[in-house]
C-alpha positions as CSV (number, residue, x, y, z in Angstrom):
1,M,-3.4,-67.3,54.5
2,V,-6.0,-64.7,55.4
3,V,-8.2,-63.3,52.7
4,A,-9.9,-60.1,53.7
5,A,-12.7,-58.6,51.6
6,N,-12.3,-55.1,50.1
7,G,-13.7,-52.4,52.4
8,V,-14.4,-48.7,52.6
9,W,-14.1,-45.8,55.0
10,P,-17.1,-43.6,55.8
11,R,-17.2,-40.7,53.4
12,E,-15.9,-37.3,54.2
13,T,-18.1,-34.4,55.5
14,P,-19.7,-32.9,52.3
15,V,-18.9,-29.4,51.2
16,G,-20.6,-27.2,48.6
17,L,-24.0,-28.8,49.1
18,D,-25.8,-25.5,48.4
19,R,-23.8,-25.0,45.2
20,W,-24.4,-28.5,43.9
21,S,-28.0,-28.5,45.0
22,S,-28.6,-25.3,43.1
23,R,-26.9,-26.7,40.0
24,F,-29.1,-29.8,39.9
25,A,-32.3,-28.2,41.2
26,G,-35.4,-29.9,39.8
27,L,-33.3,-32.8,38.3
28,R,-33.0,-36.5,39.2
29,T,-29.4,-37.6,39.1
30,A,-27.6,-40.9,38.6
31,L,-24.0,-40.7,39.8
32,F,-21.2,-42.7,38.1
33,V,-17.7,-42.5,39.7
34,G,-14.6,-44.0,38.2
35,S,-10.9,-43.5,37.5
36,G,-9.5,-43.0,34.0
37,H,-8.9,-46.8,33.7
38,P,-10.3,-47.6,30.2
39,P,-12.6,-50.5,31.3
40,N,-14.6,-48.0,33.4
41,A,-15.4,-45.9,30.3
42,R,-16.0,-49.1,28.2
43,G,-18.5,-50.4,30.7
44,F,-20.4,-47.1,30.8
45,L,-20.5,-46.6,27.1
46,Q,-21.6,-50.2,26.5
47,M,-24.4,-50.2,29.0
48,T,-25.7,-46.7,28.0
49,D,-25.2,-47.5,24.3
50,P,-24.0,-44.4,24.5
51,D,-27.3,-42.7,23.3
52,L,-28.8,-41.1,26.4
53,G,-32.2,-40.4,24.8
54,F,-33.8,-42.9,27.2
55,L,-33.5,-40.3,29.9
56,S,-36.1,-37.5,30.3
57,A,-35.3,-33.8,30.2
58,S,-35.4,-33.7,34.0
59,E,-32.9,-36.6,34.5
60,R,-29.1,-36.4,34.4
61,I,-26.1,-38.8,34.6
62,V,-23.3,-37.1,36.7
63,V,-19.8,-38.5,36.0
64,V,-17.0,-37.9,38.5
65,G,-13.4,-38.9,38.2
66,G,-10.9,-39.5,35.4
67,V,-13.4,-41.6,33.5
68,A,-15.2,-38.4,32.5
69,D,-12.3,-37.5,30.1
70,Q,-12.4,-41.1,28.6
71,I,-16.1,-40.7,27.9
72,R,-15.8,-37.2,26.6
73,N,-13.2,-38.2,24.0
74,D,-14.8,-41.5,22.9
75,P,-15.7,-41.4,19.1
76,G,-19.1,-42.9,19.7
77,F,-19.9,-40.4,22.3
78,L,-18.6,-37.5,20.2
79,R,-21.0,-38.5,17.4
80,R,-24.0,-38.1,19.7
81,R,-22.7,-35.3,22.0
82,G,-25.3,-32.8,20.8
83,A,-28.1,-34.9,22.2
84,D,-26.2,-36.5,25.0
85,N,-24.8,-33.2,26.5
86,A,-28.2,-32.2,27.6
87,R,-28.4,-35.4,29.8
88,I,-24.9,-35.8,31.2
89,E,-22.6,-33.8,33.4
90,L,-18.9,-34.8,32.9
91,L,-17.5,-33.2,36.1
92,G,-14.1,-34.9,36.1
93,M,-11.9,-35.0,39.2
94,Q,-13.4,-33.8,42.5
95,D,-12.0,-33.8,46.0
96,G,-13.4,-36.1,48.6
97,A,-15.6,-33.5,50.2
98,N,-17.2,-32.4,47.0
99,L,-17.7,-36.1,45.9
100,S,-19.4,-36.6,49.3
101,A,-21.8,-33.8,48.5
102,L,-22.6,-35.3,45.0
103,I,-23.2,-38.7,46.6
104,E,-25.5,-37.0,49.2
105,L,-27.5,-35.4,46.4
106,A,-27.6,-38.3,44.0
107,D,-30.8,-40.3,43.6
108,V,-29.1,-43.3,42.1
109,V,-25.5,-44.7,41.9
110,M,-24.5,-46.5,38.7
111,L,-22.2,-49.5,38.5
112,P,-21.9,-50.4,34.8
113,I,-19.0,-52.8,35.3
114,V,-18.5,-55.5,32.7
115,E,-14.9,-56.5,33.0
116,G,-12.0,-56.8,35.4
117,G,-10.7,-58.9,38.2
118,G,-11.4,-59.2,41.9
119,T,-14.0,-57.2,43.8
120,N,-14.6,-53.5,43.2
121,I,-14.2,-51.0,46.0
122,K,-16.6,-48.7,44.2
123,T,-19.3,-51.3,44.6
124,A,-18.8,-51.4,48.4
125,E,-18.8,-47.6,48.4
126,A,-22.1,-47.4,46.5
127,L,-23.8,-49.9,48.8
128,Y,-22.4,-48.4,52.0
129,N,-23.6,-44.9,51.0
130,R,-27.2,-46.0,51.3
131,K,-28.2,-45.0,47.8
132,P,-30.3,-47.0,45.3
133,V,-27.8,-48.9,43.1
134,V,-28.2,-49.9,39.4
135,A,-25.5,-52.4,38.6
136,T,-24.5,-55.3,36.4
137,S,-24.3,-58.8,38.1
138,F,-20.6,-58.6,37.4
139,A,-20.3,-55.5,39.6
140,L,-21.5,-57.4,42.6
141,R,-19.0,-60.3,42.5
142,G,-17.9,-60.7,46.1
143,Y,-21.0,-58.8,47.3
144,E,-23.6,-61.4,46.3
145,Q,-25.3,-61.0,49.7
146,F,-26.6,-57.7,48.5
147,K,-28.0,-58.9,45.1
148,H,-31.6,-59.2,46.3
149,W,-31.7,-55.9,48.4
150,P,-34.8,-53.8,47.5
151,N,-32.6,-50.8,46.6
152,V,-30.3,-52.8,44.3
153,R,-31.4,-53.4,40.7
154,L,-29.4,-55.6,38.4
155,A,-29.3,-55.7,34.6
156,D,-26.8,-57.3,32.3
157,R,-28.0,-56.3,28.8
158,P,-27.6,-52.7,27.8
159,E,-31.3,-52.3,26.9
160,D,-32.3,-53.7,30.3
161,F,-29.7,-51.6,32.1
162,R,-31.1,-48.4,30.6
163,D,-34.7,-49.4,31.5
164,V,-33.8,-50.2,35.1
165,L,-31.8,-47.0,35.4
166,A,-34.8,-45.0,34.2
167,Q,-37.1,-46.8,36.6
168,A,-34.7,-46.2,39.5
169,L,-34.6,-42.5,38.7
170,R,-38.4,-42.3,38.7
171,S,-38.8,-44.2,42.0
172,E,-38.3,-43.4,45.6
173,P,-35.8,-45.6,47.6
174,E,-37.0,-47.9,50.3
175,T,-36.2,-47.1,53.9
176,L,-33.5,-49.2,55.5
177,N,-34.1,-50.8,58.8
178,S,-31.6,-51.4,61.6
179,A,-30.7,-54.9,60.3
180,D,-30.0,-53.5,56.9
181,I,-27.7,-50.8,58.3
182,A,-25.9,-53.4,60.4
183,Q,-25.3,-55.4,57.3
184,L,-23.9,-52.4,55.5
185,D,-21.5,-51.8,58.4
186,T,-19.8,-55.1,57.5
187,L,-18.4,-53.3,54.4
188,L,-16.2,-51.0,56.5
189,W,-12.5,-51.7,56.8
190,S,-12.9,-51.9,60.5
191,S,-15.2,-54.9,59.9
192,T,-13.4,-56.7,57.0
193,L,-10.0,-56.5,58.9
194,R,-11.3,-57.1,62.4
195,K,-9.8,-60.6,62.6
196,L,-6.2,-59.6,61.7
197,P,-5.0,-58.5,65.2
198,E,-5.9,-61.8,66.8
199,L,-4.4,-63.7,63.9
200,F,-1.1,-61.8,64.1
201,A,-1.1,-62.3,67.9
202,A,-1.5,-66.0,67.4
203,L,1.6,-66.3,65.2
204,P,4.5,-68.1,66.9
205,R,7.3,-65.9,68.2
206,R,10.8,-66.4,66.8
207,Q,13.9,-65.7,68.9
208,R,17.4,-65.2,67.7
209,Q,19.9,-67.8,68.9
210,P,23.7,-67.2,69.1
211,A,25.3,-68.5,66.0
212,A,28.6,-70.4,65.9
213,K,31.6,-68.5,64.4
214,P,32.2,-69.7,60.8
215,A,35.5,-71.4,60.3
216,D,36.6,-70.2,56.9
217,G,35.9,-67.5,54.3
218,R,33.3,-69.4,52.4
219,G,31.5,-70.2,55.7
220,R,31.6,-66.5,56.7
221,F,30.2,-65.5,53.4
222,L,27.3,-68.0,53.6
223,H,26.6,-67.1,57.2
224,G,26.4,-63.3,56.3
225,L,24.2,-63.9,53.3
226,L,21.7,-66.1,55.3
227,Q,21.6,-63.6,58.1
228,R,20.7,-60.8,55.7
229,L,17.9,-63.0,54.3
230,G,16.7,-63.7,57.8
231,L,17.4,-67.4,57.4
232,R,20.2,-68.0,59.9
233,G,20.2,-67.5,63.6
234,W,16.5,-67.9,64.1
235,S,14.7,-70.9,65.6
């Protein structure tokens, strides 16, 4: 058995940088990307409370993906939408090139993940894109080697998460050195799957052997069935 970690591809060439830059001019932005899978919205709403008054007038949370509709229609969010709408942009689905532009412009990437199984590809994406990350400890399962990075901030209580997010938006990221970048390159699929070709090459070859002709109808039936299952005529 071979267990390969989740990986990512380098993001697409961004488009619409001027348009998005103009839209968010003068603002500090925290980007949250997620599908419409309900746990994505639950994690976001739980960790932001969902009152966004902890953000200043010059700070925004930018939400991309199907999770935007989940947040928009949440009863708790609807009760506060008058105040929250001034501090959140629910952009919904975007293609890869526009998402790449939003990542390029973001000051922080949020990972408010509080449930689920396995590792999260969006965690690998956030780390690989060289952006400051505000995350729960749960979000970094499988990526514990990055927990103590200077540009990674962890918080597991909603009040702490909000404080850390505000701090990250009001701080400048630390510059990555060549060793940091080399470690980030281990998140690429080309790295996580690099051992597979040699492991496949090491598998023993099987060769088909001529099978004896079955003597009766029952034998012919069994022979045909086993052949279709790949269990007869192989050594």
